[in-house]
Backbone as numpy.savetxt, mean C-alpha at the origin, in Angstrom:
# Nx Ny Nz CAx CAy CAz Cx Cy Cz
-3.94 -17.62 0.03 -3.11 -17.01 -1.07 -4.34 -16.83 -2.31
-5.44 -17.94 -2.03 -6.27 -17.76 -3.15 -6.85 -16.24 -3.41
-7.25 -15.69 -2.27 -7.93 -14.30 -2.31 -6.81 -13.53 -2.94
-5.55 -13.49 -2.80 -4.67 -12.66 -3.25 -4.59 -12.91 -4.69
-4.45 -14.25 -5.29 -4.57 -14.50 -6.54 -5.72 -13.99 -7.38
-6.91 -13.82 -6.60 -8.50 -13.51 -7.14 -8.34 -11.92 -7.21
-7.21 -11.16 -6.68 -7.20 -9.92 -6.54 -8.19 -9.02 -5.59
-8.35 -9.84 -4.57 -9.18 -9.13 -3.46 -8.42 -8.03 -2.59
-8.77 -7.02 -2.78 -8.24 -5.83 -2.44 -7.82 -5.90 -0.91
-8.62 -6.45 0.02 -8.43 -6.65 1.32 -7.23 -7.63 1.57
-7.16 -8.76 0.83 -6.21 -9.87 0.98 -4.82 -9.18 0.32
-4.93 -8.26 -0.59 -3.70 -7.86 -1.09 -3.02 -6.91 -0.06
-3.94 -5.92 0.68 -3.36 -5.15 1.57 -2.94 -6.02 2.84
-3.48 -6.97 3.17 -3.13 -7.80 4.36 -1.58 -8.39 3.93
-1.58 -8.74 2.65 -0.23 -9.49 2.25 0.86 -8.32 2.31
0.45 -7.02 1.87 1.39 -5.92 1.93 1.82 -5.55 3.22
1.00 -5.84 4.17 1.21 -5.53 5.76 2.31 -6.67 6.23
1.99 -7.95 5.70 2.97 -9.23 6.17 4.34 -8.91 5.39
4.55 -8.45 4.21 5.73 -8.19 3.66 6.31 -6.93 4.32
5.62 -5.91 4.59 6.17 -4.59 5.38 6.94 -5.07 6.79
6.12 -6.05 7.47 6.65 -6.42 8.84 7.99 -7.13 8.48
8.11 -7.83 7.36 9.23 -8.82 7.21 10.21 -7.83 6.59
10.03 -6.41 6.42 11.11 -5.53 5.85 11.42 -5.91 4.37
10.15 -6.42 3.68 10.17 -6.58 2.20 9.53 -5.59 1.78
10.20 -4.28 1.73 9.36 -3.17 1.13 8.98 -2.95 -0.40
9.84 -3.80 -1.02 9.55 -3.86 -2.62 8.14 -4.59 -2.73
8.13 -5.86 -2.15 6.95 -6.48 -2.19 5.74 -5.79 -1.53
5.98 -5.18 -0.41 5.01 -4.49 0.08 4.29 -3.65 -0.62
5.19 -2.72 -1.31 4.65 -1.64 -2.24 3.90 -2.21 -3.25
4.34 -3.11 -3.75 3.66 -3.85 -4.99 2.28 -4.48 -4.49
2.33 -4.88 -3.33 0.71 -5.36 -3.04 -0.03 -4.10 -2.56
0.38 -3.19 -2.07 -0.36 -1.97 -1.55 -0.69 -1.39 -2.70
0.09 -1.11 -3.94 -0.27 -0.57 -4.97 -1.23 -1.14 -5.63
-1.36 -2.37 -5.80 -2.60 -3.47 -6.48 -3.73 -3.11 -5.55
-3.80 -3.23 -4.32 -4.95 -3.23 -3.50 -5.58 -1.73 -3.72
-4.62 -0.64 -3.66 -5.05 0.89 -3.84 -5.79 1.08 -5.14
-5.33 0.44 -6.19 -5.86 0.57 -7.32 -7.38 -0.38 -7.61
-7.50 -1.15 -6.66 -8.86 -1.67 -6.56 -9.75 -1.00 -5.61
-9.31 0.15 -4.94 -10.09 0.98 -4.21 -9.91 0.73 -2.60
-8.87 0.04 -2.13 -8.55 -0.18 -0.55 -7.88 1.20 -0.18
-8.88 1.61 0.86 -8.26 2.83 1.62 -7.29 2.62 2.54
-6.91 1.53 3.22 -5.79 1.23 4.01 -4.54 1.08 3.24
-4.74 0.52 2.09 -3.70 0.31 1.26 -3.07 1.90 0.81
-4.08 2.67 0.51 -3.75 4.10 0.21 -2.88 4.80 1.19
-3.41 4.40 2.65 -2.77 5.19 3.75 -1.36 4.21 3.76
-1.28 3.22 3.72 -0.10 2.46 3.64 1.14 2.89 2.83
0.62 3.43 1.55 1.47 3.93 0.73 1.98 5.28 0.95
1.04 5.89 1.64 1.34 7.31 1.92 2.55 7.40 3.24
2.33 6.39 3.89 3.27 6.10 5.08 4.76 5.63 4.58
4.61 4.94 3.34 6.08 4.46 2.81 6.73 5.50 2.10
5.93 6.67 1.51 6.51 7.80 1.06 7.12 8.72 2.02
6.14 8.65 3.13 6.98 9.60 4.10 7.96 9.11 4.93
8.02 7.78 5.16 9.26 7.28 5.89 10.29 6.78 4.95
10.15 6.65 3.77 11.14 6.32 2.87 11.45 4.95 2.89
10.33 4.00 3.03 10.36 2.84 3.38 10.46 2.05 1.68
11.41 1.62 1.10 11.43 1.06 -0.23 11.15 2.13 -1.46
10.79 3.31 -0.95 10.73 4.51 -2.14 11.58 5.61 -1.61
11.81 6.52 -2.49 12.17 8.06 -1.99 11.03 8.79 -1.52
11.62 9.39 -0.53 10.60 10.32 0.09 10.03 11.25 -1.23
8.71 11.19 -1.14 7.82 12.02 -2.05 6.75 12.73 -1.49
6.68 13.82 -1.12 5.80 14.57 -0.30 4.40 14.77 -1.16
4.46 14.86 -2.50 3.47 14.92 -3.27 2.70 13.61 -3.40
3.60 12.48 -3.58 2.81 11.18 -3.73 2.13 10.70 -2.36
3.00 11.20 -1.38 2.56 10.97 0.08 1.22 11.58 0.43
0.90 12.78 0.02 -0.31 13.76 0.28 -1.44 13.19 -0.88
-1.11 12.53 -1.84 -1.94 11.93 -2.75 -2.60 10.95 -2.18
-1.74 9.96 -1.73 -2.13 8.77 -1.11 -3.21 8.85 0.28
-2.60 10.05 0.79 -3.38 10.36 2.20 -4.74 10.86 1.73
-4.82 11.66 0.85 -6.11 12.23 0.12 -7.13 11.17 -0.05
-6.42 10.08 -1.02 -7.20 9.17 -1.39 -7.94 8.17 -0.36
-6.88 7.87 0.70 -7.50 7.17 1.78 -8.40 7.90 2.55
-8.48 9.33 2.55 -9.53 10.08 3.37 -10.79 10.21 2.58
-10.83 10.16 1.18 -12.04 10.43 0.54 -12.70 8.89 0.39
-11.74 8.05 0.43 -12.48 6.52 0.54 -13.21 6.17 -0.92
């Protein structure tokens, strides 16, 4: 949890995955958003999947594509 508190993007993304698996999509979205803002490509990809699958967010093809492109660009 120290790494999450220190805003380590990998730790934030990992915590997002843990929350996603528990179906706490709101928390997962928060962690993925923080990690993506710090440049984590996996978090960008996870956000794109959330927008595609409507997990905690409304389906939004534009946001899905945006996050997918950010993940690809790295």
